C-alpha positions in Angstrom: 172.6 88.6 -38.9 176.0 89.9 -37.6 178.9 87.6 -38.4 182.0 89.7 -38.2 183.4 91.7 -35.2 182.3 95.4 -34.9 185.2 97.7 -33.8 184.7 101.0 -32.1 186.3 102.8 -35.1 187.4 101.9 -38.6 188.8 103.5 -41.7 186.8 103.7 -44.9 189.0 103.1 -48.0 187.3 103.4 -51.4 188.4 102.5 -54.9 189.0 106.2 -55.5 191.4 106.3 -52.5 193.2 103.3 -53.9 193.6 104.8 -57.3 194.8 108.1 -55.9 197.6 106.2 -54.0 198.5 104.1 -57.1 198.8 107.2 -59.3 201.1 108.8 -56.8 203.2 105.6 -56.5 203.6 105.7 -60.3 204.6 109.4 -60.2 208.1 110.8 -59.8 207.6 111.6 -56.2 207.1 109.4 -53.2 208.0 112.1 -50.6 208.4 115.9 -50.6 206.5 116.2 -53.8 203.4 118.1 -55.0 200.8 116.0 -53.2 202.0 117.4 -49.9 201.3 121.0 -50.9 198.0 120.0 -52.4 196.9 118.2 -49.2 198.1 121.1 -47.0 196.2 123.7 -49.1 193.0 121.6 -49.3 193.0 121.0 -45.5 193.7 124.6 -44.7 190.7 125.6 -46.8 188.6 122.9 -45.1 189.2 124.2 -41.6 189.5 127.8 -42.6 193.1 128.4 -41.6 195.8 130.3 -43.5 198.5 127.7 -43.2 198.8 124.0 -42.8 201.9 121.8 -42.4 201.6 118.1 -43.0 203.5 115.8 -40.6 204.0 112.1 -40.2 201.7 111.8 -37.2 199.8 114.1 -34.7 202.3 113.4 -31.9 205.0 114.9 -34.2 202.6 117.8 -34.9 202.1 118.5 -31.2 205.9 118.3 -30.6 206.5 120.7 -33.5 203.9 123.1 -32.1 205.4 123.0 -28.6 208.9 123.7 -30.1 207.6 126.5 -32.3 205.8 128.1 -29.3 209.0 128.1 -27.3 208.4 125.4 -24.7 211.6 124.7 -22.9 212.8 123.4 -19.5 210.9 125.2 -16.8 207.9 126.1 -19.0 204.6 125.3 -17.3 201.8 124.3 -19.6 198.2 123.5 -18.5 196.8 120.3 -20.0 193.6 118.3 -19.6 194.2 114.8 -18.0 191.4 113.4 -20.3 193.3 112.8 -23.4 195.8 110.6 -25.2 199.4 110.8 -23.8 200.7 112.9 -26.7 198.8 116.0 -25.6 200.9 116.2 -22.5 204.0 114.4 -23.7 204.8 117.1 -26.2 205.5 119.4 -23.3 207.8 116.9 -21.7 209.6 116.3 -25.0 210.8 119.9 -24.7 211.6 119.6 -21.0 208.5 121.6 -19.9 206.3 120.9 -16.9 202.8 119.6 -17.4 200.1 121.0 -15.0 196.8 119.2 -15.2 193.4 120.7 -14.6 190.1 118.9 -14.2 187.3 118.8 -16.8 183.8 120.0 -17.0 181.2 117.5 -15.7 179.0 117.9 -18.8 181.3 118.3 -21.8 184.4 116.6 -20.3 186.5 119.4 -21.9 188.9 121.5 -19.8 186.8 123.3 -17.1 187.7 126.9 -17.9 186.5 128.1 -14.5 189.0 125.7 -12.9 191.6 126.9 -15.3 191.0 130.5 -14.2 191.1 129.5 -10.6 194.4 127.8 -11.2 195.8 130.8 -12.9 194.7 133.2 -10.2 196.5 131.2 -7.5 199.9 132.0 -9.1 201.7 135.2 -10.2 201.2 136.2 -13.9 204.0 134.7 -15.9 203.9 131.4 -14.0 202.3 129.6 -16.9 203.3 129.8 -20.6 200.5 128.1 -22.4 197.5 125.8 -22.5 196.6 122.7 -24.5 192.9 122.2 -24.7 191.5 119.0 -26.4 188.3 118.9 -28.5 187.6 115.6 -26.7 185.6 113.1 -28.7 184.9 115.7 -31.3 183.3 118.3 -29.0 184.8 121.7 -29.8 186.4 123.8 -27.0 185.0 127.3 -26.8 188.2 129.0 -27.7 186.7 132.4 -27.8 186.2 132.2 -24.0 189.6 130.6 -23.5 191.3 133.3 -25.6 190.1 136.0 -23.2 191.5 134.1 -20.3 194.8 133.3 -22.2 195.2 137.0 -23.1 194.7 138.1 -19.5 197.5 135.8 -18.4 199.8 136.0 -21.4 199.3 132.4 -22.5 199.4 130.8 -25.9 196.9 128.2 -27.0 197.6 125.0 -28.9 194.4 123.3 -29.8 194.5 119.5 -29.9 191.8 119.1 -32.6 192.7 115.5 -33.4 189.1 114.3 -32.8 187.3 117.2 -34.4 188.0 118.2 -38.0 184.7 119.8 -39.2 183.5 120.5 -35.7 182.7 124.0 -34.7 181.1 126.3 -32.0 179.2 129.5 -32.5 180.9 132.6 -31.1 179.3 135.5 -29.4 178.7 137.2 -32.9 176.9 134.2 -34.1 179.7 133.1 -36.4 180.9 129.5 -36.9 184.3 128.9 -35.5 185.7 125.7 -37.0 188.1 123.6 -35.0 191.7 124.5 -36.1 190.8 127.7 -38.0 193.4 129.7 -36.0 191.1 132.5 -35.1 191.7 132.0 -31.3 194.5 129.4 -31.0 198.0 130.0 -32.2 198.3 126.4 -33.3 196.0 123.5 -33.9 196.9 119.8 -34.5 194.9 117.1 -36.3 195.4 113.3 -36.6 194.9 111.1 -39.6 195.1 107.8 -37.8 192.8 105.1 -39.3 190.1 105.5 -36.7 189.9 109.3 -37.3 187.7 111.2 -39.7 190.4 111.3 -42.4 192.8 108.4 -42.6 196.3 108.4 -44.2 197.5 105.3 -42.2 199.6 107.5 -39.9 199.8 111.2 -40.4 198.8 114.6 -39.0 198.4 118.3 -39.8 199.3 121.5 -38.0 197.4 124.6 -38.8 198.1 128.2 -37.9 197.3 131.8 -39.0 200.7 133.0 -37.9 203.3 133.3 -40.7 206.2 133.3 -38.3 205.0 130.1 -36.6 204.3 128.5 -40.0 207.9 129.2 -41.0 209.2 127.6 -37.8 206.9 124.6 -38.2 208.2 124.0 -41.8 211.8 124.4 -40.7 211.6 122.1 -37.7 209.7 119.5 -39.7 212.7 119.0 -42.0 215.8 118.7 -39.7 216.1 122.5 -39.2 217.4 122.6 -42.8 216.6 125.4 -45.3 217.5 126.3 -48.9 215.8 129.7 -48.6 218.3 132.2 -49.9 217.1 134.8 -47.5 218.1 132.6 -44.5 221.4 131.3 -45.8 224.7 132.5 -44.3 226.4 131.9 -47.6 225.4 130.3 -50.9 227.7 128.0 -52.8 225.2 127.1 -55.6 221.9 125.5 -56.4 222.7 122.4 -54.4 223.5 124.4 -51.2 221.5 124.2 -48.0 222.1 124.9 -44.3 221.0 123.5 -41.0 220.1 126.6 -39.1 218.4 125.0 -36.1 218.0 121.6 -34.5 215.0 120.0 -36.2 213.4 116.7 -36.9 212.3 114.4 -39.7 208.6 114.6 -39.3 207.6 114.6 -43.0 204.5 112.9 -44.5 204.9 110.9 -47.7 203.3 111.9 -51.0 201.3 108.7 -51.3 199.9 109.3 -47.8 199.0 112.8 -48.8 197.3 111.5 -51.9 195.2 109.3 -49.7 194.5 112.3 -47.5 193.4 114.5 -50.4 191.0 111.7 -51.6 189.6 111.2 -48.1 189.1 114.9 -47.5 186.7 115.0 -50.4 184.3 112.8 -48.4 184.9 114.5 -45.1 181.5 116.3 -45.0 179.5 113.2 -45.9 181.4 111.3 -43.2 180.4 113.9 -40.7 176.8 113.7 -41.7 176.8 110.0 -41.3 178.4 110.3 -37.8 175.6 112.7 -36.9 173.0 110.2 -38.0 174.6 107.4 -36.0 174.8 109.6 -32.9 171.1 110.6 -33.3 170.1 107.0 -33.5 172.0 106.1 -30.4 170.5 109.1 -28.5 167.0 108.1 -29.5 167.5 104.4 -28.6 169.0 105.2 -25.1 166.8 108.2 -24.2 164.4 106.2 -22.1 166.8 103.6 -20.8 167.5 104.0 -17.1 171.2 103.6 -16.3 172.7 105.0 -19.6 174.1 108.5 -19.7 174.4 109.8 -23.3 176.7 112.6 -24.5 175.8 116.2 -23.7 175.8 118.6 -26.6 175.1 122.3 -26.3 172.9 124.0 -28.9 175.7 126.3 -30.1 178.0 123.4 -30.9 178.5 121.1 -33.9 179.9 117.9 -32.4 182.3 116.1 -34.8 181.6 112.7 -33.1 185.0 111.0 -33.4 183.6 109.1 -30.4 180.2 108.3 -29.1 180.6 107.8 -25.3 178.0 106.5 -22.9 178.4 106.1 -19.2 177.0 103.1 -17.2 177.3 101.8 -13.7 179.0 98.5 -14.6 181.4 99.6 -17.3 183.6 96.5 -17.0 180.6 94.2 -17.2 179.2 95.9 -20.3 182.6 96.0 -21.9 183.1 92.2 -21.4 179.5 91.4 -22.5 179.9 93.4 -25.7 183.2 91.6 -26.5 181.5 88.3 -25.9 179.1 89.4 -28.6 181.8 90.5 -31.0 181.3 94.2 -30.3 184.7 95.8 -29.5 183.9 98.9 -27.5 186.8 101.0 -26.1 187.6 103.2 -23.1 188.7 106.8 -23.8 190.8 107.6 -21.8 192.6 106.4 -18.7 193.3 109.8 -16.9 196.8 110.8 -17.7 197.7 111.9 -14.2 197.1 108.3 -13.1 199.8 106.9 -15.4 202.9 105.7 -13.7 205.1 108.2 -15.7 203.1 111.2 -14.5 202.7 109.9 -10.9 206.4 110.6 -10.4 205.6 114.3 -10.5 203.3 113.9 -7.5 200.0 113.3 -9.1 197.7 111.0 -7.2 194.2 109.5 -7.4 191.7 112.0 -6.0 193.5 115.0 -7.5 190.9 115.5 -10.3 187.6 114.0 -9.2 185.5 114.8 -12.2 187.7 113.0 -14.7 188.2 110.1 -12.3 184.5 109.7 -11.9 184.0 109.8 -15.6 186.7 107.2 -16.2 184.9 104.7 -13.9 181.8 104.7 -16.1 182.8 105.6 -19.7 182.6 103.4 -22.8 183.0 104.3 -26.4 180.5 102.5 -28.7 181.1 101.8 -32.4 181.2 105.1 -34.3 182.4 105.3 -37.9 180.7 106.2 -41.2 180.6 102.7 -42.6 178.8 101.3 -39.5 175.7 99.8 -41.0 172.2 100.3 -39.7 172.0 96.5 -39.0 175.3 96.6 -37.0 174.2 99.7 -35.0 170.9 98.1 -34.2 172.8 95.0 -32.9 175.0 97.2 -30.7 172.0 99.0 -29.3 170.2 95.7 -28.6 173.2 94.3 -26.7 173.8 97.4 -24.7 170.2 97.7 -23.6 170.1 93.9 -23.0 173.0 94.1 -20.5 171.9 97.4 -18.8 168.3 96.2 -18.3 169.4 93.0 -16.6 
């Protein structure tokens, strides 16, 4: 019998996690200590990237990435409207211009054909970069996007917040993990409690470019350095210089300790998410009126979200809440937000994402969701849709 509410996402904190944090709280460092480096190296290894920079949240990571990539007033950057606000806001933080492009009707990732059409309508050099999102945990085919970006001189910043551990198979049959840096200059991950790895708040920026890595590290800490090679003078061991305008975007050591501990269970968490998705798929396969997620055979979906589409989304949302199931909607299209409407965006501009928004609902998806809880969710969804 289900007695407690079932959220759409939830962190999993074990005794090992708690002990890892306690040990760090008892250590000499609460911030800027050895756990940061340990977490960065472990995460870089996990996604297959050369470098990783820990930050206090993914929004900060996206901002750092935009700064390091040179976004400035007048820069035009292509962004999906189907994402959380930070994916686009990072461009605005730098004074750049956000240009939205519609999504694919199956994957709900940026429609690369529409991106290409957008690029062809303008002279080369009009756009500076592109920010694709591994929406819901579905990896963007960055190999295909890289060819397009190279043709038009664009950088790629992959918003991989939903997809640590996800991958696509490239044309050589090799796994390309989200955030590995093989096709995107920069990738950003989130460690919010509902994500695969939780540190409370927190994020990570990965790259294979040493020059970008150095910029990310500099901008993360106020633009201040103690690197003798970069100093204009050196008054002694205490001396430092602020050589650029930066930010305080640092993660704490005890958060990093939690991240290191959580990372050790990342693979098993992914396996459990696959099991939950498979069970949902099987349960809804023969139910008229429920559209389940599309997944191509050459993709490993990380399933941060499990999203169905139904005719009466509001009715189902309310019915589930009445039965203590707290489903969620991801996302309200960004171009419809009042802030972005001031730039001329209107309803009807991006019909695929707008149609999706009318029907989408994210069901509970997290590793500690029990079989009993999932069965209850399935029962209530089918109960409503079959009425």
